[in-house]
C-alpha positions in Angstrom: 19.9 -3.9 79.4 18.0 -1.3 76.6 21.7 -0.9 74.6 21.8 -4.8 74.8 18.3 -5.6 73.4 18.6 -3.1 70.3 22.1 -4.9 69.8 20.3 -8.5 69.7 17.8 -7.4 67.7 19.8 -6.4 65.4 22.3 -9.4 65.0 18.9 -11.5 64.7 17.6 -9.4 61.9 21.4 -9.7 60.4 21.0 -13.5 60.8 17.1 -13.7 59.1 18.7 -12.1 55.9 22.0 -14.0 56.0 19.5 -17.4 56.0 16.7 -16.5 54.1 18.9 -14.4 51.6 17.0 -12.6 48.2 13.2 -13.3 48.4 11.6 -13.9 44.6 7.7 -13.1 44.7 6.4 -14.5 41.6 2.7 -12.1 40.2 -0.3 -13.4 40.0 -0.7 -11.3 36.5 2.1 -10.3 34.3 1.6 -8.1 30.7 4.5 -8.5 27.8 5.4 -7.1 25.2 7.9 -8.7 23.2 8.1 -12.5 22.3 9.7 -14.1 25.3 8.6 -13.8 29.0 10.8 -13.1 31.1 11.6 -13.7 35.2 11.2 -10.0 35.8 8.1 -10.2 33.7 6.4 -12.5 36.3 8.0 -11.4 39.8 9.6 -8.8 41.8 12.6 -9.3 43.9 12.8 -7.8 46.7 16.4 -6.8 46.7 18.8 -5.0 43.6 21.8 -6.3 43.1 23.5 -8.2 40.4 22.2 -11.4 41.1 19.1 -10.2 40.8 19.8 -8.4 37.3 21.0 -11.5 35.7 18.4 -13.8 36.9 15.4 -10.9 36.0 16.6 -11.1 32.5 16.5 -15.1 32.3 13.8 -16.1 29.7 12.0 -18.2 30.9 9.1 -19.1 28.1 8.3 -17.7 24.8 5.1 -14.7 25.1 1.4 -15.9 23.8 0.1 -14.6 20.5 -0.6 -11.0 20.6 -4.3 -10.1 22.4 -3.7 -13.5 23.9 -2.8 -15.5 27.9 -0.4 -18.6 28.5 -0.4 -20.1 31.7 3.1 -20.8 33.5 3.5 -22.5 36.4 5.7 -21.3 38.8 7.6 -24.8 40.0 8.7 -25.1 36.3 9.8 -22.0 36.1 12.0 -22.8 39.7 12.9 -25.9 38.4 14.0 -24.5 34.7 16.5 -22.0 36.9 17.4 -24.7 39.3 18.7 -26.8 36.7 19.9 -25.0 34.4 21.7 -21.9 36.7 23.5 -21.9 39.9 21.5 -20.4 42.3 21.9 -19.7 45.7 20.3 -22.2 48.4 19.8 -19.0 50.4 17.1 -18.2 47.5 13.4 -18.1 48.5 11.0 -18.5 46.0 7.8 -17.1 47.5 3.9 -16.0 45.4 1.5 -17.1 43.7 1.8 -21.0 42.0 -0.1 -20.2 38.7 1.0 -16.6 36.8 -2.0 -15.8 33.9 0.6 -14.3 31.2 -1.2 -11.9 28.5 0.8 -10.3 25.9 0.2 -6.6 24.7 -1.2 -6.3 20.9 -2.4 -3.4 18.8 -5.7 -4.4 17.3 -6.4 -3.8 13.5 -10.5 -4.3 12.6 -13.1 -3.7 9.7 -12.7 -0.3 10.4 -9.3 0.9 10.4 -8.8 -1.5 7.2 -11.2 0.1 5.9 -10.0 3.5 6.7 -6.3 2.5 5.2 -8.6 1.1 1.9 -10.1 4.8 1.8 -6.2 6.7 2.7 -4.9 4.7 -0.4 -8.2 5.2 -2.9 -7.8 8.8 -1.8 -4.1 9.6 -2.7 -5.3 7.8 -6.2 -7.7 10.4 -7.2 -5.5 13.0 -9.0 -4.1 10.4 -11.4 -7.0 8.6 -11.8 -9.3 11.9 -12.6 -12.0 11.3 -10.1 -14.1 13.2 -8.3 -15.3 9.8 -5.7 -13.5 6.7 -5.4 -14.3 4.2 -2.9 -14.0 0.8 -2.2 -17.2 -1.7 -1.5 -15.9 -5.1 0.3 -18.0 -8.1 -0.6 -17.0 -9.3 3.0 -15.9 -7.0 5.9 -12.2 -9.3 7.7 -12.2 -10.5 11.1 -10.4 -8.4 13.7 -7.2 -9.3 14.6 -3.6 -8.3 16.7 -0.4 -7.3 16.1 2.3 -7.2 18.0 3.3 -3.1 19.6 5.8 -1.6 17.9 5.9 0.9 14.9 3.4 -0.3 12.7 3.3 0.6 8.9 1.4 -1.0 5.9 1.8 -1.2 2.0 -2.0 -1.4 -0.1 -1.7 -3.1 -2.9 -4.7 -3.7 -5.7 -5.3 -6.4 -7.2 -4.7 -4.6 -11.4 -2.2 -2.3 -11.3 -5.1 0.3 -13.2 -6.6 0.0 -9.7 -10.1 0.9 -11.0 -10.2 -2.5 -12.1 -9.4 -4.2 -9.3 -11.6 -6.7 -7.5 -9.0 -7.3 -4.5 -7.1 -5.6 -2.1 -4.0 -6.7 -0.4 -2.4 -5.3 2.7 0.8 -5.9 3.3 1.1 -4.9 7.9 4.7 -4.9 9.3 5.4 -4.0 12.9 9.3 -2.6 13.6 10.1 -3.5 9.5 9.0 -6.8 10.1 5.8 -8.8 7.9 3.5 -9.3 10.5 0.2 -10.2 8.5 -1.1 -9.7 5.2 -4.6 -9.8 4.3 -6.7 -10.0 1.1 -10.1 -8.2 1.0 -12.5 -9.3 -2.0 -14.8 -6.3 -3.3 -14.7 -3.9 -5.8 -14.2 -0.3 -6.7 -17.2 2.6 -7.7 -14.8 5.8 -8.8 -17.2 8.7 -9.9 -16.0 11.1 -12.2 -18.2 13.6 -14.9 -17.3 11.1 -18.1 -18.1 12.3 -22.3 -21.2 11.1 -23.3 -23.6 11.0 -26.5 -26.0 13.5 -26.5 -26.6 12.4 -30.0 -25.9 8.8 -32.1 -22.3 9.5 -34.1 -22.7 7.7 -36.9 -19.3 5.6 -37.8 -17.1 8.0 -39.9 -18.5 11.0 -38.3 -16.8 14.0 -37.2 -17.6 14.8 -33.3 -19.0 17.5 -33.0 -18.7 19.9 -29.7 -23.3 19.5 -29.6 -22.6 15.8 -29.2 -21.0 15.4 -25.9 -22.1 16.4 -22.8 -20.5 15.6 -18.8 -22.3 13.0 -16.7 -21.3 12.0 -13.7 -21.2 8.3 -13.4 -19.1 5.0 -12.2 -16.1 4.4 -14.4 -14.6 2.0 -13.1 -16.1 -0.6 -15.6 -14.9 1.6 -18.8 -11.8 1.2 -20.5 -10.9 4.2 -21.2 -13.2 7.1 -20.6 -13.0 10.4 -22.2 -13.2 12.9 -19.4 -12.0 16.2 -21.2 -14.3 17.0 -24.5 -11.7 18.3 -25.8 -10.2 15.5 -26.2 -12.3 13.9 -29.2 -13.4 16.9 -30.5 -13.0 16.4 -34.0 -12.2 13.4 -34.7 -13.8 10.5 -36.5 -16.0 7.6 -34.8 -14.1 4.6 -35.8 -17.9 2.6 -34.9 -21.4 4.0 -34.4 -21.7 5.8 -30.6 -24.7 5.1 -29.5 -27.1 8.2 -27.6 -26.2 8.2 -23.9 -23.3 6.2 -24.2 -19.8 7.2 -22.7 -17.0 7.0 -25.5 -14.2 6.0 -25.3 -10.8 7.2 -26.3 -10.2 3.7 -28.7 -13.5 5.0 -30.2 -12.7 7.7 -32.1 -9.6 8.6 -34.4 -7.5 11.9 -34.8 -8.1 13.0 -39.0 -4.6 12.6 -40.6 -3.3 16.2 -41.2 -1.5 14.5 -44.4 -3.2 11.6 -46.8 -1.9 8.7 -48.6 -1.5 10.1 -51.9 -1.9 13.4 -51.1 0.2 15.6 -52.7 2.9 17.6 -50.1 5.8 20.4 -50.2 9.4 18.4 -48.8 11.2 21.1 -47.0 15.3 20.7 -45.3 16.1 23.3 -42.9 19.5 22.9 -41.9 21.5 25.6 -40.5 21.7 28.2 -43.0 20.5 25.7 -46.1 16.7 26.3 -47.2 15.5 24.0 -49.9 11.9 22.6 -50.7 10.4 19.7 -53.4 7.5 18.5 -54.3 6.5 14.9 -53.3 3.5 12.2 -52.4 2.5 11.2 -49.2 2.8 6.8 -49.8 0.7 7.2 -46.2 -1.3 8.6 -43.4 0.3 10.6 -41.0 -1.0 13.2 -38.2 1.7 15.9 -36.6 4.7 15.1 -35.9 4.3 11.5 -37.2 7.3 10.3 -39.3 5.8 9.2 -42.9 7.3 8.0 -45.8 7.4 10.3 -49.1 8.1 10.1 -52.2 10.1 12.7 -54.3 8.6 13.8 -57.3 11.6 14.1 -59.3 14.0 11.8 -57.5 11.0 9.4 -57.4 12.9 8.4 -54.0 11.6 7.7 -51.0 12.2 9.4 -47.6 11.5 9.7 -44.1 9.5 12.9 -43.3 8.3 14.6 -40.2 4.3 15.7 -40.7 5.3 19.4 -39.8 1.3 20.7 -40.6 -1.3 20.5 -43.4 0.7 20.5 -47.0 4.2 20.7 -45.1 6.3 17.9 -44.1 10.3 18.5 -42.8 12.9 15.9 -44.1 14.2 13.8 -40.5 18.5 14.3 -41.8 
């Protein structure tokens, strides 16, 4: 009798499985990372087979934007799948009538953006010869979300010279695809020791070491500040430089090594051939500059390189 009961039980179980077949249960909530929602994202299957694998892979709706949520109606999913696919009638649909689908993402807020800009500017410090550099935004950008994946970014200042930039753009990409492009308006503050006139330097005067001292200041609005006094000591001021003014490179000129009208020695060195003569410089010239020189003997004008005070070399 017990054996007969056991056999009947297993027969009833087999009949039940045959009648009901595959059971698909819709979830109340689901979380996705990709751009589309599949059946596997929003439903569970009570068994594994080629049929369940195929059904699980079906795309049933676009995913919401990163960080947002959509509601998918189970009835619409069933209607769509049964209309487009040959689904066995034995499949049993159950579970929630509405599925709340949330798309995961990466939140990028003002702190992250300021960190990205600071990292970029710090990398520029050595080439800009500054001690401290920072970007001061006019207003902070609102937080936003980008999809999950490999996040990269590109920072582009509005001015290639960086320091005079009035805005900084950041292009965010995920897995190599551009996802967000923002521009932050503001200004750059760059602090560095600058050569400043300790006293007024008259136009035409030679700049002396004692006329310069270094003061740390913001150089973002200075065209070409001198950060090393050795670069201007011994040069001549081409304008009056007032006391306390940050000295720019354009305000001083290098005194010519050879002056126009000066008598110079012209030398020609070519292998074992060494010839020298006398000439008159037609223009001013600094070291290594090519100038026109008139040979006193032949009266010919030749190109010469300024080699030293009073000395030029013929350019063959």
